[in-house]
C-alpha positions as CSV (number, residue, x, y, z in Angstrom):
1,X,25.2,-15.9,3.9
2,X,22.1,-15.4,1.7
3,X,18.5,-14.3,2.1
4,X,16.0,-17.0,1.1
5,X,12.5,-15.5,1.0
6,X,9.4,-17.5,0.2
7,X,6.2,-16.0,-1.2
8,X,3.2,-18.3,-0.6
9,X,0.8,-16.0,-2.5
10,X,-2.8,-17.1,-2.0
11,X,-1.9,-20.6,-1.0
12,X,-1.4,-22.7,2.1
13,X,-3.0,-23.2,5.5
14,X,-2.0,-22.8,9.1
15,X,-1.3,-26.5,9.5
16,X,0.9,-26.5,6.4
17,X,2.8,-23.5,7.7
18,X,3.3,-25.1,11.1
19,X,4.6,-28.2,9.4
20,X,7.1,-26.4,7.2
21,X,8.3,-24.3,10.2
22,X,8.8,-27.5,12.1
23,X,10.7,-29.1,9.2
24,X,12.9,-26.0,8.7
25,X,13.8,-25.9,12.4
26,X,15.6,-29.1,11.9
27,X,18.1,-27.8,9.3
28,X,21.4,-26.1,10.0
29,X,21.8,-22.9,8.0
30,X,23.4,-19.5,8.4
31,X,21.1,-18.1,5.7
32,X,18.2,-15.7,6.6
33,X,14.9,-17.5,5.9
34,X,11.7,-15.5,5.4
35,X,8.2,-16.7,4.7
36,X,5.7,-14.2,3.3
37,X,2.3,-15.7,4.0
38,X,-1.3,-14.8,3.8
39,X,-2.5,-12.2,6.3
40,X,-4.4,-14.9,8.3
41,X,-1.1,-16.6,9.2
42,X,0.9,-13.5,10.2
43,X,0.7,-14.2,13.9
44,X,2.8,-17.4,13.5
45,X,5.9,-17.3,15.7
46,X,9.2,-19.0,14.9
47,X,12.7,-18.6,16.3
48,X,14.5,-19.4,13.1
49,X,12.2,-18.1,10.4
50,X,11.0,-14.5,9.9
51,X,7.4,-14.0,8.9
52,X,6.4,-11.4,6.4
53,X,3.3,-10.2,4.5
54,X,2.7,-10.1,0.8
55,X,1.4,-6.5,0.4
56,X,0.1,-3.6,2.5
57,X,-2.0,-0.5,1.8
58,X,-0.5,2.8,0.9
59,X,-2.9,4.4,3.4
60,X,-2.3,4.7,7.1
61,X,-5.9,3.9,8.0
62,X,-9.5,4.8,7.0
63,X,-12.4,3.6,4.8
64,X,-10.4,1.3,2.6
65,X,-12.4,-1.9,2.7
66,X,-10.4,-5.0,2.3
67,X,-7.0,-3.4,2.7
68,X,-4.4,-4.0,5.5
69,X,-2.2,-1.3,6.9
70,X,1.5,-1.5,7.7
71,X,0.7,-0.9,11.3
72,X,-1.7,-3.8,11.4
73,X,0.9,-6.1,9.8
74,X,3.6,-4.9,12.3
75,X,1.2,-5.5,15.2
76,X,1.2,-9.2,14.4
77,X,5.0,-9.4,14.9
78,X,5.7,-9.8,11.2
79,X,9.0,-8.2,10.2
80,X,8.9,-8.1,6.4
81,X,6.5,-7.2,3.6
82,X,6.7,-7.7,-0.2
83,X,5.9,-4.6,-2.1
84,X,5.3,-4.1,-5.8
85,X,5.3,-7.8,-6.7
86,X,4.7,-8.4,-10.4
87,X,1.2,-9.9,-9.6
88,X,0.2,-6.8,-7.6
89,X,1.4,-4.6,-10.5
90,X,-0.5,-6.8,-13.0
91,X,-3.8,-7.5,-11.2
92,X,-4.0,-4.5,-8.8
93,X,-2.5,-1.9,-11.0
94,X,0.3,-1.0,-8.6
95,X,2.6,1.7,-10.1
96,X,6.1,2.8,-9.0
97,X,4.5,5.7,-7.2
98,X,2.2,3.3,-5.3
99,X,5.1,1.1,-4.4
100,X,7.0,4.1,-3.0
101,X,4.1,5.1,-0.8
102,X,3.7,1.5,0.5
103,X,7.4,1.3,1.2
104,X,7.2,4.5,3.2
105,X,4.3,3.1,5.2
106,X,6.4,-0.1,5.8
107,X,9.4,1.8,7.0
108,X,7.4,4.1,9.2
109,X,6.0,1.1,11.0
110,X,9.3,-0.8,11.5
111,X,8.8,-3.3,8.6
112,X,11.5,-4.2,6.2
113,X,10.1,-3.8,2.6
114,X,11.1,-6.3,-0.1
115,X,10.7,-3.9,-3.1
116,X,10.2,-5.7,-6.4
117,X,11.2,-4.3,-9.8
118,X,11.4,-5.9,-13.2
119,X,10.3,-5.8,-16.8
120,X,7.4,-7.3,-18.7
121,X,7.8,-9.4,-21.9
122,X,6.7,-6.4,-24.0
123,X,9.3,-4.2,-22.3
124,X,12.0,-6.9,-22.8
125,X,11.2,-7.3,-26.5
126,X,11.3,-3.5,-26.9
127,X,14.8,-3.4,-25.4
128,X,13.7,-1.5,-22.4
129,X,14.8,-3.9,-19.7
130,X,17.6,-1.8,-18.2
131,X,15.6,1.4,-18.3
132,X,12.6,-0.2,-16.6
133,X,14.8,-1.7,-13.9
134,X,16.7,1.5,-13.2
135,X,13.5,3.7,-13.1
136,X,11.9,1.1,-10.9
137,X,14.7,1.3,-8.3
138,X,14.9,5.1,-8.4
139,X,11.1,5.6,-8.3
140,X,10.1,2.9,-5.8
141,X,12.5,3.7,-3.0
142,X,11.5,6.5,-0.6
143,X,13.9,9.4,-0.1
144,X,16.1,9.8,3.0
145,X,16.3,6.0,3.7
146,X,18.2,5.4,6.9
147,X,17.2,1.8,7.6
148,X,17.3,-1.5,5.9
149,X,15.4,-2.3,2.7
150,X,15.7,-5.2,0.3
151,X,15.3,-5.1,-3.5
152,X,14.1,-8.1,-5.5
153,X,14.6,-8.3,-9.3
154,X,11.7,-10.1,-10.9
155,X,11.7,-10.5,-14.6
156,X,8.0,-10.3,-14.9
157,X,7.9,-12.3,-18.1
158,X,9.3,-15.3,-16.3
159,X,6.9,-15.3,-13.3
160,X,4.8,-18.4,-13.3
161,X,5.9,-19.3,-16.8
162,X,8.7,-21.7,-15.8
163,X,11.2,-19.5,-17.6
164,X,14.5,-18.3,-16.3
165,X,16.8,-15.6,-17.7
166,X,20.3,-16.5,-18.7
167,X,23.0,-16.0,-16.1
168,X,24.3,-13.1,-18.1
169,X,20.9,-11.5,-18.1
170,X,20.6,-11.9,-14.3
171,X,24.1,-10.5,-13.8
172,X,23.4,-7.5,-16.0
173,X,20.2,-6.7,-14.1
174,X,21.7,-7.1,-10.6
175,X,24.9,-5.2,-11.5
176,X,22.7,-2.3,-12.7
177,X,20.6,-2.4,-9.6
178,X,23.7,-2.4,-7.4
179,X,25.2,0.5,-9.3
180,X,21.9,2.4,-9.1
181,X,21.7,1.8,-5.4
182,X,25.3,2.9,-4.9
183,X,24.5,6.1,-6.8
184,X,21.6,6.7,-4.4
185,X,23.8,6.2,-1.4
186,X,22.4,2.7,-0.6
187,X,25.5,0.5,-1.2
188,X,25.2,-2.8,0.4
189,X,21.4,-3.1,0.1
190,X,20.6,-6.8,-0.5
191,X,19.3,-7.7,-4.0
192,X,17.3,-10.8,-4.4
193,X,16.5,-12.7,-7.7
194,X,12.9,-14.0,-8.1
195,X,11.5,-16.0,-10.9
196,X,11.3,-19.8,-11.3
197,X,13.8,-20.5,-8.5
198,X,14.1,-24.2,-7.7
199,X,16.4,-26.5,-5.9
200,X,18.2,-27.4,-9.1
201,X,19.1,-23.9,-10.1
202,X,19.3,-21.9,-6.8
203,X,23.0,-22.4,-6.2
204,X,23.9,-21.3,-9.7
205,X,21.7,-18.3,-9.5
206,X,23.1,-17.2,-6.1
207,X,26.6,-17.6,-7.4
208,X,26.0,-14.7,-9.8
209,X,27.5,-11.3,-9.0
210,X,25.3,-9.1,-6.7
211,X,22.7,-11.8,-6.2
212,X,22.3,-11.8,-2.4
213,X,19.5,-14.3,-2.2
214,X,16.3,-15.4,-3.9
215,X,12.6,-14.7,-3.7
216,X,10.9,-18.1,-4.2
217,X,7.3,-18.7,-5.2
218,X,5.7,-22.1,-5.5
219,X,8.8,-24.0,-4.4
220,X,8.5,-22.4,-0.9
221,X,5.2,-24.1,-0.2
222,X,6.6,-27.6,0.6
223,X,9.7,-28.5,2.7
224,X,10.9,-31.0,0.1
225,X,11.1,-28.1,-2.4
226,X,12.1,-25.3,-0.2
227,X,14.8,-26.9,2.0
228,X,17.1,-27.8,-1.0
229,X,17.0,-24.1,-2.0
230,X,18.0,-23.0,1.5
231,X,20.8,-25.6,1.8
232,X,22.1,-25.1,-1.7
233,X,24.3,-22.3,-0.4
234,X,26.0,-21.6,3.0
């Protein structure tokens, strides 16, 4: 069984979400399916698909215009939240410290954080990939974890570029994350791969050691693209 998480980013509509949920309800899968949608759609209910947000504030409440707290997200019935996505790091300046604070907020409010780590092209070219990944894991995860979290490895240089690391590169990254998590007392934490995942490469990616599922971007917006990813593995 794998975790198939979709990230709609700033796309979609309520009618589009209702349609894809209806389509997905018709498929038979043992995989855990999550859709992380814009805040306006978090109240959506589904028996077979879990709903998540794409970000939360690191603050509990207060004068932070435009931000959404973990408590607010949890009150909608959402179960998951993506934290530290490459685009939040790039456009909003999220640091590992910010991600750690947001993850703490998520956990304190009963949400399961999908914590993203990964290297930029500059870091990759400088040979810093492994160091960036390990520091991301160690610095983004709150201490004294006693509940479920998910880690997503995103090679930031591949996001939105149509690029995919080699199987060996994905394996090296996921094996390092698994080893780091074990060293932190978090063995068994699911590790997702996210970057340019499509129906024609999902099964191969999820066959790689320590890849427990995928975090899907654009291909999660339409049933015709998302369902082949979900059904590519049992």
